[in-house]
C-alpha positions, 0 to 999 in steps of 0.5 A: 416410933416405928408400927412394926408391920406394913399397912397392907398387911398390918400387924400379925395376930402375935405383934398387936401387942408389942409396946410400938405397935400399942405405942403408935395407936395410943398416938392416934387415939389423942390426935383424934381426942384433942379436937372433940370437945372444942366443936361440942362441950368447950363450944357450949360453954363459950356460947353459955359465956357468951350469952347465947340462949340454952336453946341456941347452944343446944342447937349447936349440938347438932354440930355433933350429929356430921360424926354420926354420918362418917359412913358416907364418906369412910369406904373413901377411906377404905379404897383410896389413897391421897396423892402423895403422902400415901407414895410414903406412907400409904394409905391409912397414914395419907388420910390421918396426916390430911386429916390432922391437917384439916384439924389444925386449920379448923381450931384455927378458924375457930379461934378466929370467929367471934361468936358475938359478931357472926354466929353463923361464921363460927357454925361453918369452922365447927362443922369443918372440925368435926368432920376432920377430927371424925375423919382422923380417927375413922382412918384410925379405926379402920387400921385398927379394924384391920389388923386386930379380929378378935376381942383379946387383940384389940383390947390392948389397941382400944386401951391405948386409943381411948387412953390417948384419945380421952387423955386428951379430950382432958387436956384440952378441954381443961386447958381451953377452959383455963386458958380462955378464963386467963387470956380468952377463948381466941389464945385457946383455942389457938393453943389446941391447934398448936397441940395438935399439929405436934402431932404432924411430924410425930406421923411422919417419923413412922416407917416407911412403906416405901423408899420414896423420897420423903421430901417430894411427897411431903409437897405434895401432899401439903399441896393436895391438902392445901386444895381438899380443904379449900373445897371443904370449906366451900362445900359445907358453906354452901350447904350450911347456908342453904340448911339456915334458909331452911329452917328459917323458913320452917319458922324454927327459933331457939324457943322451939319445941323440937321433940316431937320432931327428933323422937319421930326421926329417930324412930325413921331408920328403924321403919326404912331398915325394916322394910329393906333388910328382906330386898338386902337379903334376897339379892343374888351374890352376883348382884354389881350392889354388893360389889359396889364400894358405896354400898357393898360394905353395907348390904354385907352388914344387913345380908349377914346379919338379918333382922339381928342387926335391927337388935344390935343397932337398937341396944348401940345406939341406946348404950351411949345416950346418957353421955352423949346427953350429959356431954352436951348440958354439963357445962351450962349447968356448972356454969348456972350453978354457980362455978366459975371457968377456972373451977371447971376447967380444974375439975376437967383436968388431972383428976379426970385425967387418972378417971379416964385413964383408970375407967378404959382402963378396967373397961379393956380388962372387962372387955377382954376377961369376960364376955361382952354381955358382962362387960358391957353390962358393967360398962352401963352401970358405972356410965349411969352413975355418972349421969347421977352424980350430976343430979346430985350436983344439979340439987346441991350447993355448990363446993369444990368436993360436990364439983371432983367427985361429979367429975370422976364419977362421970370420967371414969363410967364412961371411960369403962363403957367407952372400952368395952363399946368399942371392943364390942363393936370392933369384933362385928365388922367384917375386916373386908370393910373395917372402916366403912363398917366400924364408921357406919356402927359407931356413927349410929351407936351416936344417930339418935342421941345426938338427934335427941341432943338438940332437943335437950334445951327443951327437955331440960325447960320440962324437966329442970337440969337434975330430971334430964340427968336423971333420964339420960343416964335411965336410957343407957340402962335401958339397952342392958335389956337388950343384952342376952339377946345379943350375947347369943347372936354375936357373942365373938 
């Protein structure tokens, strides 16, 4: 497979519909989606089946907080190239190749980690997997935002990415759960690792940017990758040990009600923004901070939008609330109701894949055809219907029909919402800082939901599974109230 343009310039406006470019971004979406459920929903199910308390499972949802902070390292993707890989395949693909190898190594580590014997080691590899999967996604998003600047150009690329991403999520999640029922969790994770590695040579086969020797560049890139993987593992271990000591010192346990603390933390970013925006807008154009690789992309966002940025970030933080919260407790709910691993795996298989593809297709079509407020509102409504289906499942006797209808509604609604949402975010970014600003917007979109996800066990104890899913769906619908304001200020 070959892209039709170099990375430095990207496809021109008339070539974004080219089948090879769309297929390339579909492949990148597939690579990014493979590991996601393995450090989230599938891992939660693994822990539940191993007898971990629901509070421990909920705390593991905070592993998914790592992707929300990808803006901290995303500026490096806009400016730096991985030695070796970059000499032949360019900046964006150098990061993609590095991240793909990081994903594979982390999946193998997670496969060999036994939660019953060492929960900390399981958490360490889960964090590594989340980091490299996030970096892979950020590289693909940055490249996509660089080559397409309006909704019509973004729509086919976003649809391709999400078809690949969600197809991989469904395929990996379903296969891993079914395989775990027959061959154990280690075999399941190793199988997904093998599938993740298969994408590596496909990216190597894309059109090179230079005629330099591929073999030498590949070996140099592999050597750099090995060093970075060891460095990342060591840093994660040190930081993780410090966090665990802090948790012990604070007296936190799986039974602790952390909801009040989480709610306070959710409000802090908005207080900080309200205080900082006047100072950011007062910066002189020649101020060195505006040219800073680390801060410049984010200062540009707030400097351009002013206080409208607060409304945008409030909207994006609510829009995917139902999806993220449902992901945390959906599998524990199914297990508690009495569904087997095989039943769950089948429901997450072909049926969910078809529902995802259909939802993403409808969402991409709506984003290209309608103004943002209409397509976003439709996505929110259908996503909320998916949460409502879990309320029904929680109160219905176990049956394949109930399980399949719920899986279809959940995957169709969230696929549709994801497509229109990604198009909206992609149009907002400044093409000068595509990876950094998209990482910031996408990360903030999941910051509040994932903070609350870690407190989901406390919520579930208070209001039950049905109340939890009803609340999570309602929170997504609240975002619709902000759409008229956003449309007037931000409609492209």
